[in-house]
C-alpha positions in Angstrom: 105.5 103.9 102.8 107.6 102.3 105.4 106.7 98.6 105.9 106.1 99.1 109.8 103.3 101.7 108.5 102.0 99.3 106.0 101.6 96.4 108.9 100.3 98.9 111.5 97.5 99.7 108.8 96.8 96.3 108.0 96.5 95.4 111.8 94.2 98.3 112.4 92.0 97.2 109.5 91.8 93.7 111.0 91.4 94.4 114.6 89.2 97.5 114.7 85.7 96.6 116.0 86.7 92.9 115.8 84.5 92.1 118.6 81.3 92.7 116.4 81.9 89.5 114.6 81.5 87.5 117.9 82.8 84.0 117.4 82.7 84.2 113.6 81.5 80.9 112.4 80.2 79.2 115.6 80.6 75.6 114.0 84.4 76.2 114.1 84.4 78.0 117.4 82.3 75.0 119.2 85.0 72.6 117.8 87.9 74.9 119.2 86.0 74.3 122.6 85.6 70.8 122.2 89.2 70.1 121.4 90.6 72.3 124.2 90.2 69.7 127.0 90.6 66.7 125.3 93.5 65.3 123.2 91.3 62.8 121.7 88.9 65.4 120.4 92.0 67.5 119.3 93.5 64.6 117.3 90.5 63.8 115.5 89.0 67.4 114.8 85.9 66.7 116.8 82.9 69.2 116.6 81.3 68.2 120.1 82.9 67.6 123.4 81.6 64.0 123.3 83.6 63.4 119.9 80.3 62.3 118.3 81.1 63.9 114.9 83.8 65.6 113.3 84.0 69.0 111.5 83.8 69.1 107.7 87.5 70.5 107.4 90.9 69.0 107.9 92.5 69.9 111.3 95.5 72.4 110.7 93.9 75.8 110.9 91.2 74.7 113.6 94.4 73.7 115.6 96.1 77.2 115.3 92.8 78.5 116.8 93.0 76.0 119.6 96.6 77.1 120.3 95.7 80.6 120.5 92.4 79.8 122.6 94.9 77.6 124.9 97.5 80.7 125.3 94.7 83.5 125.6 91.6 81.7 127.1 88.6 80.6 125.0 86.7 83.2 123.8 85.8 85.0 120.6 89.0 87.2 120.2 91.5 84.7 120.8 89.7 82.5 118.1 89.9 85.3 115.5 93.3 86.4 116.5 94.8 83.2 114.7 93.4 84.5 111.4 94.5 88.0 112.2 98.1 86.9 112.9 98.0 84.9 109.7 97.0 87.7 107.6 99.9 90.0 108.8 102.2 87.3 108.4 101.1 86.8 104.7 101.7 90.7 104.1 105.2 90.4 105.5 105.8 87.2 103.4 104.7 89.2 100.1 106.9 92.0 101.3 110.2 89.9 101.6 109.5 87.9 98.5 108.9 90.8 96.2 111.5 92.9 97.4 114.2 90.3 97.0 113.6 90.4 93.1 112.0 93.4 92.5 113.2 96.1 95.0 111.8 97.8 98.0 109.2 100.0 96.3 107.7 96.9 94.5 107.7 95.1 97.8 106.1 98.0 99.8 103.3 98.6 97.3 102.7 94.8 97.1 102.3 94.6 100.8 100.1 97.6 100.8 97.9 96.3 98.1 97.2 93.0 100.1 96.8 95.0 103.2 93.8 96.7 101.8 92.5 94.0 99.7 88.7 93.8 100.8 88.2 90.2 100.8 91.4 89.5 102.7 90.7 92.0 105.3 87.3 90.1 105.5 88.7 86.5 105.8 91.4 87.7 108.3 88.6 89.0 110.5 86.8 85.7 110.5 87.7 82.2 111.7 87.5 80.6 108.2 90.5 78.9 106.9 91.5 81.1 103.9 94.1 83.1 106.0 96.0 79.9 107.0 95.7 78.4 103.7 97.2 81.5 102.0 100.1 81.8 104.4 101.0 77.8 103.8 100.7 78.7 100.0 103.2 81.6 100.3 105.6 79.4 102.2 105.3 76.7 99.6 105.9 79.5 96.8 109.0 80.6 98.7 110.2 77.2 98.9 109.4 76.5 95.1 111.4 79.6 94.0 114.5 78.2 96.2 114.0 74.8 94.8 114.0 76.0 90.9 117.0 78.3 91.8 119.2 75.6 93.4 117.8 72.6 91.7 117.8 70.9 95.2 115.5 67.8 95.7 115.1 68.6 99.4 113.7 72.1 98.6 111.4 70.7 96.0 110.1 68.2 98.8 109.6 71.0 101.2 107.6 73.1 98.9 105.3 70.0 98.1 105.3 69.0 101.7 103.9 72.7 102.4 101.1 72.2 100.0 100.5 68.9 101.8 99.9 70.8 105.0 97.7 73.2 103.0 95.6 70.1 101.9 95.2 69.7 105.8 94.2 73.3 105.8 91.4 73.2 102.9 92.1 70.0 101.1 91.8 70.1 97.3 91.9 74.0 97.6 95.9 73.8 98.1 96.5 71.2 95.5 95.9 73.7 92.6 99.5 75.1 93.3 101.2 71.7 93.0 101.4 71.8 89.3 103.0 75.3 89.4 105.7 74.2 91.8 106.6 71.1 89.7 106.4 72.8 86.5 108.7 76.0 87.5 111.4 73.5 88.8 111.6 71.5 85.5 111.4 74.6 83.3 114.3 76.1 85.4 116.5 73.4 84.1 115.7 72.5 80.7 119.1 70.8 79.8 118.9 68.5 82.7 118.3 64.6 81.3 114.7 63.8 81.4 115.3 60.9 84.0 116.6 63.6 86.3 113.2 65.3 86.0 111.2 62.3 86.3 113.0 60.9 89.4 112.8 64.2 91.3 109.2 64.8 90.5 108.4 61.3 91.5 110.0 61.6 95.0 108.3 65.0 95.4 104.8 63.6 94.4 105.2 60.9 96.8 106.0 63.5 99.6 102.8 65.7 98.5 100.7 62.5 98.6 102.0 61.4 101.9 101.7 64.7 103.6 98.4 65.4 102.2 96.6 62.2 103.1 98.4 61.4 106.4 95.8 62.5 108.6 93.0 61.4 106.6 94.3 58.0 106.3 95.0 58.0 110.2 91.3 59.1 110.8 89.8 56.2 108.6 92.3 53.6 110.0 91.1 54.1 113.5 88.0 51.9 114.1 84.7 53.9 113.9 83.7 53.2 117.5 86.9 54.8 118.6 86.8 58.2 116.8 84.1 60.8 115.7 81.8 60.1 112.6 83.4 61.6 109.6 81.2 64.8 109.2 79.6 65.6 106.0 80.1 62.2 104.5 77.8 59.3 103.9 80.1 56.3 104.5 82.1 57.7 107.7 85.3 58.2 105.8 87.5 61.2 105.6 89.0 60.3 102.3 85.4 60.6 101.1 85.2 63.9 102.8 88.4 65.0 100.6 87.1 63.4 97.5 83.5 64.4 97.4 82.2 67.1 99.7 85.4 69.2 99.5 86.5 67.6 96.3 83.9 66.9 93.5 81.2 68.7 95.0 83.3 71.9 94.9 83.5 71.9 91.1 80.9 69.4 89.7 77.7 69.9 91.7 75.6 72.7 93.1 74.8 73.0 96.8 74.1 75.7 99.4 76.2 76.4 102.5 75.1 78.6 105.4 76.6 80.3 108.4 76.5 78.8 111.8 74.2 80.4 114.1 71.5 79.8 116.9 67.9 79.8 117.0 66.1 82.8 118.7 63.0 84.5 118.9 64.0 87.7 117.6 61.6 89.7 115.3 62.8 91.3 112.1 62.6 95.0 112.0 59.7 96.7 109.8 61.1 96.8 106.1 63.7 94.2 106.4 63.6 91.6 103.9 63.4 88.1 105.1 64.5 85.1 103.4 63.9 81.3 103.9 67.5 80.8 103.5 70.5 83.2 103.4 72.3 84.0 100.1 75.9 82.5 100.8 77.2 81.0 97.6 78.4 82.4 94.3 75.7 81.5 91.9 77.1 83.6 89.0 77.5 81.8 85.6 80.8 80.1 85.1 83.4 80.9 82.4 86.3 83.4 81.7 84.1 86.2 82.6 83.1 85.3 86.1 85.7 86.9 88.1 85.6 90.0 86.0 81.8 90.5 87.1 81.4 93.2 89.9 80.3 90.4 92.5 83.6 88.6 92.6 85.7 91.5 91.2 85.1 94.1 94.0 86.5 91.7 96.5 89.8 91.4 95.3 90.7 93.2 91.9 90.1 96.9 92.3 93.9 97.2 90.8 93.3 94.6 88.0 94.6 96.7 85.2 97.5 97.7 87.3 98.4 94.1 88.0 98.2 93.2 84.6 100.7 95.6 83.6 102.9 94.1 86.2 102.4 90.7 84.8 103.7 92.1 81.4 106.4 94.0 82.9 107.6 91.0 85.0 108.0 88.8 81.9 109.3 91.5 79.7 112.2 92.3 82.3 112.4 88.5 82.6 113.3 88.2 78.8 116.1 90.7 79.1 119.4 89.2 78.6 120.7 90.9 81.7 117.8 89.5 84.0 118.8 87.0 86.6 117.4 83.3 86.3 115.9 83.9 89.9 113.8 86.8 88.7 112.3 84.7 86.0 111.6 81.9 88.4 109.7 84.1 90.8 107.7 85.5 88.0 106.8 81.9 87.0 105.6 80.9 90.3 103.4 84.1 90.7 102.1 83.7 87.0 101.1 80.1 87.8 99.6 80.8 91.2 97.4 83.6 89.4 96.5 81.6 86.2 95.7 78.4 88.0 93.5 79.7 90.8 91.8 82.2 88.2 90.8 79.2 85.9 89.6 77.2 88.8 87.6 79.7 90.5 86.2 80.6 87.0 85.0 77.4 86.2 84.2 75.6 89.3 80.5 74.7 89.0 79.9 73.4 92.5 79.6 75.1 95.8 81.8 78.1 95.7 81.6 80.9 98.2 82.6 84.4 96.9 85.4 85.1 99.6 87.2 82.1 97.9 88.8 84.8 95.7 91.0 85.9 98.9 93.4 83.2 97.3 94.1 85.5 94.4 94.7 88.6 96.6 98.7 87.6 96.9 99.5 87.3 93.2 97.5 90.5 92.3 99.3 92.5 94.9 102.5 91.0 93.8 102.0 92.1 90.2 100.5 95.6 91.5 104.0 96.1 93.4 105.9 95.1 90.1 103.7 97.4 88.0 104.4 100.4 90.4 108.0 100.0 90.4 108.2 99.2 86.7 106.1 102.1 85.7 108.3 104.5 87.7 111.5 102.9 86.3 110.1 103.6 82.6 109.1 107.0 83.5 112.5 107.9 84.5 113.9 106.5 81.4 111.8 109.3 79.3 110.8 109.1 75.8 108.3 106.3 75.1 108.4 104.9 78.5 107.0 108.0 80.1 103.6 107.4 78.5 103.0 104.0 80.3 102.7 105.4 83.7 99.4 107.8 83.1 98.1 105.3 80.5 97.8 102.7 83.1 96.4 105.2 85.9 93.9 106.3 83.5 92.7 102.5 82.6 92.5 101.5 86.1 90.6 104.5 87.1 88.1 103.7 84.5 87.8 100.1 85.6 87.2 101.3 89.1 84.4 103.6 87.8 82.7 100.5 86.5 83.1 98.6 89.7 81.9 101.6 91.7 78.8 102.2 89.6 77.4 98.6 90.2 77.4 99.4 94.0 76.1 102.8 94.0 72.3 103.5 93.5 72.6 107.3 93.9 75.7 108.5 92.2 76.8 111.8 93.4 74.0 112.2 96.0 75.7 110.8 98.9 79.0 110.9 100.7 80.5 107.6 99.7 79.8 108.1 95.9 81.2 111.6 96.3 84.3 110.4 98.0 85.1 107.6 95.2 84.2 110.0 92.5 86.6 112.4 93.9 89.4 109.8 94.4 89.1 108.6 90.7 88.9 112.1 89.5 92.1 113.0 91.4 93.9 110.1 89.7 92.6 110.8 86.3 94.0 114.5 86.7 97.3 113.5 88.1 97.8 111.1 85.1 96.8 114.1 82.8 99.3 116.3 84.3 102.2 113.6 84.1 101.0 113.0 80.4 101.2 116.7 79.5 104.2 117.8 81.5 106.5 114.6 81.7 109.2 116.1 83.7 111.4 114.1 86.2 111.2 116.1 89.4 109.9 116.1 92.9 106.6 117.6 91.6 106.2 114.7 89.0 106.9 112.3 92.0 104.3 114.1 94.0 101.6 113.5 91.2 102.5 110.2 90.6 102.2 108.9 94.5 99.0 111.1 94.6 97.4 109.1 91.7 98.4 105.6 93.1 97.1 106.6 96.7 93.8 107.9 94.8 93.5 104.5 93.4 93.5 102.8 96.8 90.7 104.9 97.8 87.9 102.6 96.3 89.3 99.3 97.7 90.2 100.8 101.1 86.6 101.8 101.2 85.1 98.6 100.3 87.5 96.8 102.9 86.0 99.4 105.4 82.8 97.9 105.0 83.5 94.8 106.9 85.2 97.0 109.4 82.9 99.6 110.3 79.9 97.5 109.8 79.1 93.7 110.8 79.2 91.6 107.6 77.8 88.2 107.2 80.2 86.5 109.5 80.1 82.9 108.1 80.9 83.9 104.2 82.1 87.5 104.8 81.9 89.8 101.5 82.8 93.2 101.4 80.3 95.8 99.9 81.0 99.3 100.0 77.4 100.4 99.9 77.0 99.0 103.5 78.8 102.1 104.7 75.7 104.0 103.9 73.6 101.9 106.4 73.3 103.3 109.7 75.4 101.3 112.5 73.6 98.4 114.0 75.2 98.8 117.6 72.0 99.5 119.5 70.2 96.9 117.9 73.0 94.4 117.6 73.4 94.8 121.7 69.6 93.9 122.0 70.0 91.2 119.6 73.0 89.6 121.5 71.5 90.1 124.9 68.2 88.2 123.5 70.1 85.6 122.3 72.0 85.1 125.3 68.7 85.1 127.4 67.3 82.3 125.0 70.3 80.3 125.5 70.5 80.8 129.4 66.9 79.7 129.8 67.4 76.5 127.5 70.5 75.5 128.8 69.4 76.3 132.4 66.6 74.0 132.2 68.5 71.3 130.4 71.3 71.2 133.0 68.8 71.3 135.8 67.2 68.2 134.5 70.0 66.3 132.7 70.6 64.0 135.6 72.8 61.4 134.5 72.5 61.5 130.7 75.8 61.6 128.7 74.4 64.4 126.3 73.1 67.5 127.4 70.5 67.4 124.3 70.3 66.1 120.8 69.5 68.5 118.1 69.2 68.1 114.3 72.7 69.6 113.1 75.8 71.2 114.2 74.2 74.9 113.5 71.5 74.3 116.1 74.4 72.6 118.6 77.3 74.9 118.2 75.9 78.1 120.3 74.9 75.5 123.0 78.4 74.0 122.9 80.1 77.4 123.0 78.0 78.7 126.0 78.3 75.6 128.2 81.0 73.2 127.0 79.0 70.3 127.5 78.3 67.5 124.9 75.4 68.4 122.6 74.8 65.9 119.9 74.3 67.0 116.3 72.4 64.0 115.0 72.6 64.9 111.3 76.2 66.5 111.6 76.8 69.8 109.8 73.9 70.0 107.3 71.5 67.6 109.4 71.6 64.8 106.4 74.5 62.7 107.6 73.4 58.8 108.2 74.9 58.7 111.4 71.8 57.5 113.9 68.7 55.5 112.9 65.6 55.4 115.5 66.9 52.3 117.1 70.1 54.1 118.3 68.1 56.9 119.7 66.1 54.3 121.3 68.9 52.5 122.8 70.6 55.7 124.0 67.5 56.7 125.7 67.0 53.3 127.4 70.7 53.3 128.4 70.0 56.6 130.1 72.6 58.4 127.9 70.3 60.9 126.3 67.1 62.4 127.7 66.4 65.3 125.6 66.0 65.8 121.7 65.1 69.1 120.2 63.6 69.3 116.9 63.3 72.2 114.5 65.6 75.4 114.6 68.0 76.8 112.0 69.2 74.4 109.1 71.3 74.7 106.3 69.6 72.3 104.0 65.9 72.1 104.8 64.9 69.4 102.2 67.9 67.3 102.9 67.6 67.4 106.6 63.9 66.6 106.8 64.5 63.5 104.6 67.2 62.3 106.6 66.0 62.8 110.0 62.2 62.2 109.4 62.3 58.5 110.8 64.0 59.7 113.9 61.7 62.8 114.4 58.6 60.5 114.1 60.1 58.2 116.6 60.6 61.1 119.0 57.5 62.5 118.4 55.8 59.1 119.1 57.8 58.2 122.0 58.9 61.4 123.8 57.0 63.6 126.1 56.6 67.2 124.7 58.2 69.9 127.2 56.1 72.9 127.8 57.9 75.8 126.0 57.3 77.9 128.9 59.9 76.1 130.7 62.6 76.5 128.2 61.8 79.4 125.7 61.6 82.9 126.0 58.1 84.5 125.8 57.4 85.9 122.3 56.3 84.4 118.9 53.9 81.3 119.6 55.3 77.9 118.6 53.5 78.0 115.3 54.9 81.4 114.2 58.2 81.3 112.2 61.2 82.6 114.3 63.6 84.9 112.4 67.4 85.5 113.1 69.6 88.1 112.0 73.0 86.7 110.2 74.7 90.2 110.0 73.4 91.7 106.9 70.1 89.7 106.4 67.2 88.0 108.1 66.1 84.4 107.7 63.3 82.5 108.9 63.7 79.6 111.3 61.4 76.7 112.0 60.3 77.1 115.8 62.1 74.3 117.9 60.3 71.8 120.0 61.7 69.9 122.9 61.1 66.3 123.9 61.7 64.4 126.9 62.6 60.7 126.0 62.4 59.7 129.6 58.9 60.5 130.0 59.3 62.5 133.0 56.3 64.9 133.6 56.8 68.6 132.7 
């Protein structure tokens, strides 16, 4: 398939009905709006326009979203466009890197496999940082291959610098590739003196550390009053964020994470399951089988047997005497990428989202492309080589049956199961024909192409589930069975209009009565603050940061802000990511506010609907959650 068609298909999958995802994670979108009009907020990765607290990620990926919003105007689509472009660039990158060493067929199949990888489609349609991370890691892989080929220190340092940039995209998640880069460089020249290796690795290591920590150290060196509080930390330190919240907590502790959304007075439809908290993290048991389980495997591993065959072919070809050193080096980098991230994601016991497996999309796509090219090459050689192609097709088809069955409740009785049963059946029949009639002619090519195309149907259907149906926009996970659910267009429009009406009434009241206060309102956490910042662009204080448990303020601070006429309104309640943590952290402030503030009549700022004592319910795209009803207090004591 020509590269232009593959890119067009990938672009279609990443942009069709993209508007249904709205702003994606409103937490990040609010930060984009806050950065647009202030260099101070831009430099310090501020969440809110006042620069009160930073977001819990480093800035590079968010800076790209800010650049897109600056170019095209602030809105949902410009923010998401940054990830779409990063995803398309990654597909082109994979094609170039594979075709250089394994030929155009391998490059085209690798690009197509990544284009249809369900989890990669999902993250490219969101404003999470995975797409940017993958693109930076691909740049590092390319530089690592060049460094090992040439032995040049500058190239090795450039590869490590790229990983350092990746650290400033998603911190420790990028460092997993660093040992692969270092090891590949040294193994490419085993005859060089040990001092040669130590000296170059030491210099490259210094570059890695310097680039990785440059922004975090700069942030921490600035006096605390002159910058935002470091979000999701206990000691107001960006280095702490890197080492704890985005470091050890991802591997050693268990936690929960949720999407950013807003409080609304929606009511769940009859029969809808309502949860107290959304299901966001992957709590499957850690161990070597974790990524083989359907929950993770359906996101990225539909072609896993094919990719494993490609891994074998890559190394069997690399060991041949006539194989160039460059091919062996490239095989080492892709193998290292696959193995290192597979191990980390398999055994990480902390806060892991299922969509993190997107980082495995490129190496699996690469080995899938190598497999197809290698299988066809062996088919053409005749004799024993002709058995590999039909064998791998059948094994891959069997693996896909396993994954499909786990997602289907009524096999054979709906159009979806009939579709994947047919596609897998076609692949199996084509494999049987190729095995029984091992002829090297145009008809054989047709059967081989048809079989490979049929194996791409299940992952394409799974990817379509995040294109044709609105996924959980904060932690997007593809699920083929979602295609059987009726479109949510009408109810989604009603939900959007009701949310907008709620925000307009609330913000209208706050703006009209704010007077000279610096902040429009103070709310418990960033998830309540985000939609208010997006809709108004005005300073909204997230008192407890992202989760609502950051120790930023004490009751005396709220009292001082109120007496200095900097803060008038405080909202308590609303959506929270960590109910117990937030309640414990903010309870002293909540007691002070209730004791010293005057409750604002809900009729002035809330839509009519559920009473103040009834639980609110909000829709997160694929599930409903209960939300504590909000309360609004006036700290200036004005009659309401």
